[in-house]
C-alpha positions in Angstrom: 122.7 172.5 135.0 123.3 168.8 134.3 124.6 167.8 130.8 122.3 165.1 129.3 123.9 161.8 128.5 124.8 161.1 124.9 122.0 159.5 122.9 124.2 156.6 121.7 124.0 154.2 124.6 120.5 155.4 125.9 117.7 152.9 125.6 114.2 154.3 125.3 111.9 153.3 127.9 109.7 150.4 127.0 112.0 149.0 124.4 114.2 146.0 124.6 117.8 146.6 125.2 120.4 145.7 122.5 121.4 142.2 122.3 124.0 141.3 124.9 123.2 144.2 127.3 124.1 143.4 130.9 121.6 142.7 133.5 120.4 145.7 135.2 121.1 148.0 132.3 118.5 150.8 131.7 115.4 149.5 130.1 115.9 145.9 131.4 114.6 143.9 134.2 116.7 141.4 136.1 118.1 140.5 139.5 120.3 143.5 139.6 119.0 147.0 139.6 120.8 149.8 137.7 123.6 151.6 139.5 122.5 154.4 141.8 123.1 157.7 139.9 123.6 159.4 143.3 126.7 157.4 144.1 129.7 159.1 142.6 132.2 157.1 140.6 135.7 157.7 142.0 137.3 156.9 138.6 135.4 159.7 136.8 136.4 163.2 138.0 133.2 164.8 136.6 130.2 162.6 137.4 128.0 164.9 135.3 130.1 164.3 132.1 128.9 162.5 129.0 130.4 159.3 130.2 129.0 159.3 133.7 127.9 156.1 135.3 124.3 155.3 134.4 125.3 154.8 130.9 127.2 151.6 129.9 130.5 151.1 131.7 133.7 152.4 130.1 136.3 150.2 128.5 137.9 149.0 131.7 135.2 150.1 134.2 134.0 147.5 136.6 130.3 146.7 136.7 128.2 144.3 138.8 129.8 140.9 139.0 132.4 142.1 136.4 136.1 141.3 136.9 137.5 142.6 133.6 136.5 143.5 130.1 136.6 140.0 128.8 135.0 138.1 131.6 131.3 137.0 131.8 128.7 137.4 134.5 127.7 134.5 136.6 124.6 134.1 134.4 126.6 133.6 131.2 125.8 136.9 129.5 128.9 138.8 128.3 129.2 142.5 129.2 129.6 144.7 126.1 132.6 146.9 126.3 134.2 149.6 124.1 137.7 149.2 122.9 137.7 145.7 121.4 139.1 146.7 118.0 136.1 148.2 116.5 136.1 151.5 118.4 136.9 154.6 116.3 139.0 155.8 119.2 141.8 153.1 118.9 141.9 152.3 115.1 145.6 152.7 113.9 146.4 154.9 110.9 146.6 153.0 107.6 149.9 152.2 105.9 150.5 154.0 102.7 150.3 151.6 99.7 152.8 153.5 97.6 155.4 153.1 100.4 154.9 149.3 100.3 155.3 149.3 96.5 158.4 151.4 96.7 160.0 149.1 99.2 159.2 146.0 97.2 160.6 147.4 94.0 163.7 148.6 95.9 164.3 145.2 97.4 163.9 143.4 94.1 166.0 146.0 92.2 163.2 145.9 89.6 162.4 149.1 87.8 164.5 151.2 90.2 163.3 154.4 88.6 159.7 153.6 89.3 160.5 152.6 92.9 162.3 155.9 93.4 159.3 157.9 92.2 156.8 155.9 94.2 158.9 156.4 97.4 158.9 160.2 96.9 155.2 160.3 96.2 154.6 158.1 99.2 156.4 160.5 101.5 154.3 163.4 100.3 151.1 161.5 100.9 152.1 160.3 104.3 152.8 163.9 105.4 149.4 165.1 104.2 147.3 162.1 105.3 149.0 161.1 108.5 149.5 157.6 107.3 152.1 155.2 108.3 155.0 153.8 106.2 157.5 156.5 106.2 160.4 154.1 106.9 159.3 151.8 104.1 159.1 154.8 101.7 162.6 156.0 102.7 164.0 152.4 102.4 162.5 152.0 98.9 164.0 155.4 97.8 167.4 154.4 99.1 167.4 150.9 97.5 165.9 152.1 94.2 168.6 154.8 94.1 171.3 152.2 94.5 169.6 150.0 91.8 169.4 152.9 89.4 173.1 153.6 90.0 174.0 150.0 89.3 172.0 149.9 86.1 173.6 153.1 84.9 177.1 151.5 85.5 176.1 148.4 83.6 175.1 150.3 80.6 178.1 152.5 80.8 180.5 149.6 81.0 178.7 147.2 78.6 177.7 144.8 81.3 174.1 145.1 80.4 174.7 143.6 76.9 176.6 140.7 78.5 173.8 140.2 81.0 171.1 140.3 78.4 173.0 137.9 76.2 173.4 135.4 79.0 169.8 135.8 80.1 168.5 135.2 76.6 170.7 132.1 76.2 169.4 130.8 79.5 165.8 131.6 78.7 166.1 130.0 75.3 166.3 126.6 77.0 169.7 125.8 75.6 168.8 126.6 72.0 171.6 127.9 69.8 172.1 129.4 66.4 174.6 128.6 63.7 175.3 130.6 60.6 175.8 129.5 57.0 179.5 128.6 56.5 180.3 127.7 60.1 181.8 124.4 61.1 181.4 122.8 64.5 182.0 119.8 66.7 179.0 118.1 68.3 179.1 116.7 71.9 180.2 113.1 71.5 180.6 113.6 67.7 177.0 112.6 67.0 174.7 114.6 64.8 171.6 112.6 65.8 169.3 112.9 68.8 169.0 116.1 70.9 171.7 118.7 70.9 172.0 121.4 73.6 175.2 123.1 72.5 178.0 122.8 69.9 181.6 124.1 69.7 182.3 126.1 66.6 185.7 125.3 65.0 187.7 126.5 61.9 186.5 124.7 58.8 190.1 124.2 57.6 190.7 121.5 60.2 188.7 118.5 61.2 185.1 119.0 62.3 181.8 117.1 62.7 179.6 119.2 60.5 179.4 122.3 58.2 176.3 124.5 58.0 175.2 125.3 54.5 171.7 126.8 55.0 169.1 127.9 57.5 165.3 127.7 57.0 162.5 129.3 59.0 159.5 127.2 59.9 156.3 129.2 59.3 153.2 129.2 61.6 152.3 130.2 65.1 151.7 126.7 66.6 154.2 123.8 66.6 153.4 121.6 63.6 154.8 118.5 65.3 158.1 116.7 65.1 157.2 114.7 62.0 156.0 117.7 60.0 159.1 119.7 60.9 161.4 116.8 59.9 159.6 116.5 56.6 160.1 120.2 55.9 163.8 120.0 56.9 164.3 117.0 54.6 162.7 118.7 51.6 164.3 122.1 52.0 167.8 121.1 53.0 168.3 118.7 50.1 167.0 121.4 47.7 169.4 124.0 49.1 172.6 121.9 49.3 173.7 122.4 45.7 173.5 126.2 46.1 176.3 125.9 48.7 178.2 122.9 47.3 177.7 123.6 43.6 180.4 121.0 42.7 178.7 117.8 43.7 181.8 115.9 42.6 183.8 117.6 45.4 181.4 116.3 48.1 182.8 112.9 49.4 180.6 109.9 49.1 180.5 109.3 52.8 179.0 112.8 53.4 175.2 113.4 53.7 172.8 116.0 54.8 171.8 116.5 58.4 169.8 119.2 60.2 168.8 120.7 63.5 165.1 121.3 64.0 163.0 123.1 66.7 161.5 121.0 69.4 158.1 121.5 71.1 159.9 123.1 74.1 162.2 125.4 72.1 159.2 126.4 69.9 157.5 128.0 72.9 160.4 130.4 73.4 160.5 131.5 69.7 162.8 128.9 68.1 161.7 128.5 64.4 165.0 127.7 62.7 166.0 124.6 60.7 169.8 124.4 60.4 171.0 122.4 57.4 174.5 120.9 57.5 176.8 118.4 56.0 178.1 115.5 58.1 179.9 112.2 57.8 177.6 109.2 57.5 180.1 107.3 59.7 179.4 108.1 63.3 183.1 108.2 64.0 184.0 110.0 60.8 184.8 113.7 60.5 185.1 116.3 57.7 188.3 118.1 56.8 188.2 121.3 54.9 185.2 123.3 53.7 182.8 121.9 51.2 181.7 125.3 50.1 181.8 125.8 46.4 179.7 128.9 45.5 180.2 132.4 44.2 182.2 133.3 47.3 184.9 130.6 46.6 184.8 129.9 42.8 186.3 131.8 40.0 184.2 133.2 37.2 184.7 130.2 34.8 184.1 127.6 37.5 180.9 129.3 38.6 179.6 129.7 35.0 180.2 126.0 34.3 178.6 124.7 37.5 175.7 127.2 37.5 174.8 125.9 34.0 175.3 122.3 34.9 172.7 122.6 37.7 170.0 123.2 35.2 170.6 119.8 33.7 171.1 118.0 37.0 167.8 119.2 38.4 166.0 118.0 35.2 167.7 114.6 35.5 166.6 114.3 39.1 162.9 114.9 38.2 162.6 111.4 36.7 159.2 109.6 37.3 158.9 107.4 40.4 158.1 104.4 38.2 161.5 102.8 37.4 160.3 101.1 34.2 159.2 103.0 31.2 156.5 100.4 30.4 154.8 101.3 33.7 154.6 105.0 32.9 155.4 105.9 29.3 153.6 109.3 29.4 155.5 110.3 32.5 158.9 109.3 31.1 158.1 111.2 27.9 157.4 114.4 29.9 160.6 113.9 31.8 162.6 113.6 28.5 161.0 116.9 27.4 162.2 118.5 30.6 165.7 117.2 30.1 165.7 118.5 26.5 164.6 122.0 27.6 167.3 122.0 30.4 170.0 121.2 27.9 168.9 124.0 25.7 169.1 126.5 28.6 172.5 125.0 29.7 174.1 125.4 26.3 172.8 128.9 25.9 174.2 129.9 29.3 177.6 128.4 28.5 177.8 130.1 25.2 177.1 133.5 26.7 180.1 133.2 29.0 183.6 133.9 27.7 185.9 131.2 29.1 189.6 131.4 29.6 191.4 130.3 26.4 193.0 127.4 28.4 189.6 125.9 29.0 187.5 127.2 26.0 188.5 124.3 23.7 187.2 121.7 26.2 184.0 123.7 26.8 183.4 123.7 23.0 183.8 119.9 22.9 181.3 119.6 25.7 178.8 121.8 24.0 178.8 119.6 20.9 178.0 116.5 23.0 175.2 118.5 24.7 173.7 119.5 21.4 173.7 115.9 20.2 172.2 114.7 23.5 169.4 117.2 23.3 168.3 115.9 19.9 168.1 112.3 21.3 166.0 113.5 24.3 163.7 115.3 22.0 163.1 112.1 20.1 162.6 110.2 23.3 159.9 112.7 24.3 158.1 111.9 21.0 158.5 108.1 21.2 155.4 106.0 20.3 156.3 103.1 22.6 158.7 102.0 25.4 161.2 100.4 23.0 161.6 103.6 21.0 162.0 105.6 24.2 164.8 103.3 25.4 166.7 103.6 22.2 166.8 107.4 22.2 167.2 107.6 26.0 170.3 105.5 26.0 172.0 107.5 23.3 171.1 110.8 24.9 172.2 109.7 28.4 175.6 108.4 27.1 176.4 111.7 25.6 176.1 113.5 28.9 177.5 110.8 31.2 179.9 112.2 33.8 182.9 110.7 32.1 182.5 113.0 29.1 183.0 116.0 31.3 186.3 115.0 33.0 188.6 116.9 30.6 186.5 120.0 30.8 186.5 119.9 34.6 190.2 119.4 34.7 190.7 122.4 32.5 188.6 124.5 34.9 190.3 123.2 38.0 187.2 121.4 39.4 186.9 117.9 40.9 187.5 115.2 38.3 186.3 112.0 40.2 182.6 111.3 39.5 180.5 110.5 42.6 179.8 106.8 43.1 176.5 107.2 44.8 175.2 106.7 48.3 175.8 110.1 49.8 174.9 113.6 48.8 177.9 113.6 46.6 176.6 110.6 44.7 173.0 111.6 44.8 170.7 108.8 43.7 173.4 106.8 41.9 174.2 106.3 38.3 171.0 104.6 37.3 168.2 106.0 35.2 167.7 109.6 36.1 170.3 109.4 38.8 173.0 111.9 39.5 175.7 109.7 38.0 174.9 111.7 34.9 175.8 115.0 36.5 178.1 117.1 34.5 
């Protein structure tokens, strides 16, 4: 009994053959008739099998005017063949995706623990599914194991900390951080322009700058170079007297400088403004620390300077108008602030018990402060500019820097008043200037 041919390649009678069928195929008309089913095919042992001639030729079977699976008939119509990459009988097994991932992670030494797990899972899947990629999975396991071993050694020996520190410094785009109280030398000795690195040095010797404060810029987006500079200018000058409380000890050729974030360093998290003292002469340097605060002063020195700051800040709040005639109400308010500051200053000095060697000079200073306060009170109530000037001049003379020299000498503080120009001299000795600092 003959086995009927498979239904796939059969073409029902009366229907057109599939596109591209060769001439003479069943269900077609053409110059060549279909092969004689009675002629056995020597290449097929069983002519009655499901792939007997009479159906379409096999993958490499010759047909009429056919000289190979990729050649065309003389009439230009290509013979359709099996085995051209779309046959289910020659499709290769897929490569396991986890094996690929394990190999990549192993080569890159990235997340070695993950690469190791993926390689093991890949081997299990390959065995069950018959997929390819066993070699890649094994390679990923081996390299991930080596990577995990190296990571373990780095943590055990402290190499991971050194690596992360170096990586962070490199990623920060040459940004650096300085702490309050540190002194350093800048490349080329210049504190202006862009700085990529500095060399910290002992403050006791010569150095280019001394850090006295750090300020964090708020906000998520970079406010711009001008806005950052304005913040640095305001905040650094406001903080300098908390570090260098004795303004008389700050040389006249020293001023405030600062490092600020740039647009590039901001993108990697730089938000720090570094405030520092530096020499106004580009070739000049500093020698010794300018730090005069609770960490370096004795109790009497700190009590005196802390009280003096109250008056100094009030004096620096003078109106922008230089002449009283241009803003009498503003000057009267300023005189009232000075009077209140003297009241606070004298109260703070009297609450502290000074060493007997300096107590006499402090008492003399307190008497001058009390007399000065009364003059400033009268200036605050002046009816016109002339009356203001009269009381202002008397009050200012009583708290002039020269009146505090003996007290400072008894306390072991600097005794040379600043001459103006730098941070040590403030705004000079004019009206409202720091030449009146006590």
